[in-house]
C-alpha atoms as a printed R data frame, in Angstrom:
    type eleno elety resid chain resno       x       y      z
1   ATOM     1    CA   MET     A     1  -6.678 -59.522  9.456
2   ATOM     2    CA   ILE     A     2  -6.865 -63.117 10.593
3   ATOM     3    CA   LYS     A     3  -8.027 -65.463  7.756
4   ATOM     4    CA   ARG     A     4 -10.982 -67.599  9.170
5   ATOM     5    CA   LYS     A     5 -12.053 -70.918  7.585
6   ATOM     6    CA   GLN     A     6 -15.646 -71.163  6.401
7   ATOM     7    CA   ARG     A     7 -17.649 -73.177  8.802
8   ATOM     8    CA   ILE     A     8 -21.098 -72.612  7.511
9   ATOM     9    CA   PRO     A     9 -21.621 -72.806  3.735
10  ATOM    10    CA   MET     A    10 -23.596 -70.356  1.761
11  ATOM    11    CA   ARG     A    11 -27.119 -71.604  1.333
12  ATOM    12    CA   ASP     A    12 -28.617 -72.138 -2.043
13  ATOM    13    CA   LEU     A    13 -31.647 -69.836 -1.736
14  ATOM    14    CA   ALA     A    14 -33.521 -71.797 -4.395
15  ATOM    15    CA   THR     A    15 -33.886 -74.665 -1.891
16  ATOM    16    CA   MET     A    16 -35.604 -72.528  0.642
17  ATOM    17    CA   ALA     A    17 -39.306 -72.111  1.328
18  ATOM    18    CA   ILE     A    18 -40.616 -69.109 -0.497
19  ATOM    19    CA   GLU     A    19 -41.406 -67.039  2.668
20  ATOM    20    CA   ASP     A    20 -37.933 -67.712  4.066
21  ATOM    21    CA   ARG     A    21 -36.201 -66.922  0.693
22  ATOM    22    CA   GLU     A    22 -38.117 -63.638  0.487
23  ATOM    23    CA   THR     A    23 -36.973 -62.697  4.022
24  ATOM    24    CA   VAL     A    24 -33.326 -63.115  3.008
25  ATOM    25    CA   GLU     A    25 -33.799 -61.503 -0.375
26  ATOM    26    CA   LYS     A    26 -35.133 -58.372  1.284
27  ATOM    27    CA   ASN     A    27 -31.553 -57.622  2.162
28  ATOM    28    CA   ALA     A    28 -30.291 -57.531 -1.372
29  ATOM    29    CA   MET     A    29 -28.545 -54.366 -2.546
30  ATOM    30    CA   ASN     A    30 -28.648 -53.538 -6.260
31  ATOM    31    CA   GLY     A    31 -30.005 -57.130 -6.793
32  ATOM    32    CA   GLN     A    32 -27.073 -58.691 -5.008
33  ATOM    33    CA   ILE     A    33 -27.361 -60.828 -1.958
34  ATOM    34    CA   PHE     A    34 -24.151 -60.499  0.094
35  ATOM    35    CA   ASN     A    35 -22.439 -63.519  1.402
36  ATOM    36    CA   ILE     A    36 -23.359 -62.790  5.065
37  ATOM    37    CA   PHE     A    37 -26.984 -63.131  4.082
38  ATOM    38    CA   LYS     A    38 -26.320 -66.386  2.151
39  ATOM    39    CA   VAL     A    39 -24.819 -67.830  5.336
40  ATOM    40    CA   LEU     A    40 -27.405 -66.414  7.587
41  ATOM    41    CA   ALA     A    41 -30.055 -67.949  5.221
42  ATOM    42    CA   HIS     A    42 -29.538 -71.162  7.356
43  ATOM    43    CA   HIS     A    43 -31.481 -69.377 10.067
44  ATOM    44    CA   PRO     A    44 -34.314 -67.353  8.386
45  ATOM    45    CA   LYS     A    45 -36.176 -66.580 11.636
46  ATOM    46    CA   LEU     A    46 -33.049 -64.871 13.027
47  ATOM    47    CA   VAL     A    47 -32.583 -62.891  9.767
48  ATOM    48    CA   LYS     A    48 -36.312 -61.780  9.975
49  ATOM    49    CA   ARG     A    49 -35.888 -60.539 13.522
50  ATOM    50    CA   TRP     A    50 -32.234 -59.246 13.482
51  ATOM    51    CA   THR     A    51 -32.379 -57.206 10.287
52  ATOM    52    CA   PRO     A    52 -34.787 -54.512 11.565
53  ATOM    53    CA   PHE     A    53 -32.340 -53.667 14.392
54  ATOM    54    CA   ALA     A    54 -29.381 -53.866 11.997
55  ATOM    55    CA   GLY     A    55 -31.163 -51.687  9.505
56  ATOM    56    CA   HIS     A    56 -31.756 -49.029 12.241
57  ATOM    57    CA   VAL     A    57 -28.131 -49.024 13.244
58  ATOM    58    CA   LEU     A    58 -26.898 -48.889  9.685
59  ATOM    59    CA   GLY     A    59 -29.322 -46.427  8.127
60  ATOM    60    CA   LYS     A    60 -31.765 -44.813 10.575
61  ATOM    61    CA   GLN     A    61 -29.814 -43.837 13.569
62  ATOM    62    CA   THR     A    62 -28.728 -40.291 14.676
63  ATOM    63    CA   LEU     A    63 -25.006 -40.318 14.074
64  ATOM    64    CA   PRO     A    64 -23.345 -38.680 11.098
65  ATOM    65    CA   PHE     A    65 -22.307 -41.065  8.336
66  ATOM    66    CA   ARG     A    66 -18.613 -40.621  9.033
67  ATOM    67    CA   ASP     A    67 -18.841 -41.037 12.687
68  ATOM    68    CA   ARG     A    68 -20.918 -44.267 12.243
69  ATOM    69    CA   GLU     A    69 -18.400 -45.653  9.745
70  ATOM    70    CA   LEU     A    70 -15.445 -44.771 11.979
71  ATOM    71    CA   LEU     A    71 -17.088 -46.682 14.872
72  ATOM    72    CA   ILE     A    72 -17.891 -49.722 12.674
73  ATOM    73    CA   LEU     A    73 -14.432 -49.853 11.168
74  ATOM    74    CA   ARG     A    74 -12.739 -49.623 14.565
75  ATOM    75    CA   ILE     A    75 -14.795 -52.385 16.170
76  ATOM    76    CA   GLY     A    76 -14.242 -54.475 13.013
77  ATOM    77    CA   TRP     A    77 -10.470 -53.853 13.251
78  ATOM    78    CA   LEU     A    78 -10.420 -54.709 16.982
79  ATOM    79    CA   ASN     A    79 -12.127 -57.989 16.275
80  ATOM    80    CA   GLN     A    80  -9.905 -58.726 13.225
81  ATOM    81    CA   ALA     A    81 -13.139 -59.260 11.250
82  ATOM    82    CA   GLU     A    82 -11.889 -59.266  7.734
83  ATOM    83    CA   TYR     A    83 -15.349 -59.375  6.128
84  ATOM    84    CA   GLU     A    84 -16.717 -56.562  8.227
85  ATOM    85    CA   PHE     A    85 -13.720 -54.363  7.771
86  ATOM    86    CA   ALA     A    86 -13.685 -54.844  3.985
87  ATOM    87    CA   GLN     A    87 -17.408 -54.251  3.512
88  ATOM    88    CA   HIS     A    88 -17.348 -51.050  5.623
89  ATOM    89    CA   GLU     A    89 -14.056 -49.831  4.187
90  ATOM    90    CA   LEU     A    90 -15.782 -49.829  0.843
91  ATOM    91    CA   ILE     A    91 -18.916 -48.088  2.202
92  ATOM    92    CA   ALA     A    92 -16.993 -45.534  4.190
93  ATOM    93    CA   LYS     A    93 -14.756 -44.561  1.233
94  ATOM    94    CA   LYS     A    94 -17.831 -44.024 -0.921
95  ATOM    95    CA   GLY     A    95 -18.884 -41.563  1.786
96  ATOM    96    CA   GLY     A    96 -15.619 -39.612  1.943
97  ATOM    97    CA   VAL     A    97 -13.489 -41.579  4.483
98  ATOM    98    CA   THR     A    98  -9.987 -41.431  3.203
99  ATOM    99    CA   ASP     A    99  -7.134 -44.033  3.006
100 ATOM   100    CA   ALA     A   100  -5.375 -41.985  5.684
101 ATOM   101    CA   ASP     A   101  -8.421 -42.274  7.908
102 ATOM   102    CA   VAL     A   102  -8.506 -46.043  7.392
103 ATOM   103    CA   GLU     A   103  -4.781 -46.227  8.516
104 ATOM   104    CA   ASN     A   104  -5.577 -44.068 11.533
105 ATOM   105    CA   ILE     A   105  -8.473 -46.339 12.443
106 ATOM   106    CA   LYS     A   106  -5.963 -49.150 12.745
107 ATOM   107    CA   LYS     A   107  -4.104 -47.002 15.290
108 ATOM   108    CA   GLY     A   108  -7.229 -46.254 17.221
109 ATOM   109    CA   PRO     A   109  -7.348 -43.231 19.617
110 ATOM   110    CA   LYS     A   110  -3.588 -42.771 19.133
111 ATOM   111    CA   GLY     A   111  -4.042 -41.941 15.426
112 ATOM   112    CA   THR     A   112  -4.223 -38.327 14.128
113 ATOM   113    CA   TRP     A   113  -7.812 -37.314 15.056
114 ATOM   114    CA   SER     A   114  -9.805 -34.345 16.326
115 ATOM   115    CA   GLU     A   115 -10.680 -34.596 19.973
116 ATOM   116    CA   HIS     A   116 -14.130 -35.860 19.026
117 ATOM   117    CA   GLU     A   117 -12.974 -38.538 16.599
118 ATOM   118    CA   ALA     A   118 -10.286 -39.719 19.001
119 ATOM   119    CA   ALA     A   119 -13.222 -40.204 21.527
120 ATOM   120    CA   LEU     A   120 -15.141 -42.218 18.945
121 ATOM   121    CA   MET     A   121 -12.116 -44.507 18.635
122 ATOM   122    CA   GLN     A   122 -11.747 -44.625 22.377
123 ATOM   123    CA   ALA     A   123 -15.414 -45.508 22.849
124 ATOM   124    CA   ALA     A   124 -14.949 -48.582 20.639
125 ATOM   125    CA   ASP     A   125 -11.815 -49.479 22.508
126 ATOM   126    CA   ASP     A   126 -13.483 -48.912 25.905
127 ATOM   127    CA   LEU     A   127 -16.427 -51.148 25.099
128 ATOM   128    CA   TYR     A   128 -14.174 -53.844 23.456
129 ATOM   129    CA   GLU     A   129 -11.885 -53.937 26.475
130 ATOM   130    CA   ASN     A   130 -14.033 -53.079 29.494
131 ATOM   131    CA   SER     A   131 -17.684 -53.351 28.350
132 ATOM   132    CA   VAL     A   132 -18.292 -49.741 29.377
133 ATOM   133    CA   VAL     A   133 -17.485 -46.349 27.789
134 ATOM   134    CA   SER     A   134 -15.245 -44.552 30.265
135 ATOM   135    CA   ASP     A   135 -16.257 -41.338 31.940
136 ATOM   136    CA   ALA     A   136 -13.602 -39.363 30.153
137 ATOM   137    CA   THR     A   137 -14.699 -40.666 26.749
138 ATOM   138    CA   TRP     A   138 -18.325 -40.017 27.511
139 ATOM   139    CA   ALA     A   139 -17.563 -36.495 28.593
140 ATOM   140    CA   VAL     A   140 -15.862 -35.651 25.328
141 ATOM   141    CA   LEU     A   141 -18.644 -37.203 23.187
142 ATOM   142    CA   SER     A   142 -21.163 -35.391 25.280
143 ATOM   143    CA   LYS     A   143 -19.778 -32.077 24.003
144 ATOM   144    CA   LYS     A   144 -21.232 -32.688 20.611
145 ATOM   145    CA   TYR     A   145 -23.804 -35.466 21.010
146 ATOM   146    CA   SER     A   146 -27.347 -35.612 22.254
147 ATOM   147    CA   THR     A   147 -28.506 -38.447 24.548
148 ATOM   148    CA   GLU     A   148 -29.910 -40.285 21.529
149 ATOM   149    CA   GLN     A   149 -26.492 -40.005 19.773
150 ATOM   150    CA   LEU     A   150 -24.651 -41.274 22.776
151 ATOM   151    CA   MET     A   151 -26.984 -44.251 22.835
152 ATOM   152    CA   ASP     A   152 -26.452 -44.796 19.082
153 ATOM   153    CA   VAL     A   153 -22.654 -44.838 19.739
154 ATOM   154    CA   VAL     A   154 -22.980 -47.725 22.112
155 ATOM   155    CA   PHE     A   155 -25.525 -49.675 19.985
156 ATOM   156    CA   THR     A   156 -23.445 -49.154 16.862
157 ATOM   157    CA   ILE     A   157 -20.354 -50.547 18.508
158 ATOM   158    CA   GLY     A   158 -22.331 -53.333 20.061
159 ATOM   159    CA   GLN     A   159 -24.162 -54.303 16.780
160 ATOM   160    CA   TYR     A   160 -20.901 -54.497 14.864
161 ATOM   161    CA   ASN     A   161 -19.114 -56.347 17.566
162 ATOM   162    CA   LEU     A   162 -21.806 -59.035 17.415
163 ATOM   163    CA   VAL     A   163 -21.690 -59.105 13.530
164 ATOM   164    CA   SER     A   164 -17.918 -59.353 13.709
165 ATOM   165    CA   TRP     A   165 -18.142 -62.267 16.108
166 ATOM   166    CA   ALA     A   166 -20.656 -64.033 13.823
167 ATOM   167    CA   LEU     A   167 -18.607 -63.347 10.669
168 ATOM   168    CA   ASN     A   168 -15.490 -64.632 12.274
169 ATOM   169    CA   SER     A   169 -17.096 -67.696 13.847
170 ATOM   170    CA   PHE     A   170 -19.086 -68.678 10.695
171 ATOM   171    CA   GLY     A   171 -16.072 -67.853  8.384
172 ATOM   172    CA   VAL     A   172 -18.181 -65.865  5.949
173 ATOM   173    CA   PRO     A   173 -16.029 -65.440  2.759
174 ATOM   174    CA   LEU     A   174 -15.514 -61.994  1.281
175 ATOM   175    CA   ASP     A   175 -17.915 -61.096 -1.461
176 ATOM   176    CA   ASP     A   176 -16.391 -61.229 -4.932
177 ATOM   177    CA   PHE     A   177 -16.307 -57.419 -5.310
178 ATOM   178    CA   LEU     A   178 -14.275 -56.866 -2.112
179 ATOM   179    CA   PRO     A   179 -10.551 -56.331 -2.177
180 ATOM   180    CA   GLY     A   180  -8.783 -59.518 -1.226
181 ATOM   181    CA   ALA     A   181 -11.648 -61.846 -2.319
182 ATOM   182    CA   LYS     A   182 -10.795 -65.065 -3.935
183 ATOM   183    CA   LYS     A   183 -12.165 -64.956 -7.482
184 ATOM   184    CA   ALA     A   184 -14.060 -67.966 -8.674
């Protein structure tokens, strides 16, 4: 992964207006506010409007957990988004994605996959490289997926492509609990 320099500092939430702080704090998990939200706290109106969509893609969509995480990790890898990849590697492994799967994600569609999972990798590559899922990839995914699921494939890749761009451009540092994080 490419190391990026931090361009936008993490905001001290105590300096924020109460309503804006509450908007950011709604994204806490187990009482912890991740570094991405400490950086995004510089733009609370964006956080307020972006998080419902991000929440849908992360937790309310139609794809199986494993498929969603494979897509997120692949687009994170393609973008060399260290923060995104580290966060979702941790999430994915808690849900059963293996070390071998993670190594295969780095290889993309050429890794050791079922036809369906190779098509998931290819969908991320197609969108990353050409801004469209190829007919061949679509046909394979259509064997198992409904129209809603096909739409969720595209929106998952798109959402995490956008997030990867933001993380890379802002230089969000890894959270302390992530492998590779600099310990204070």
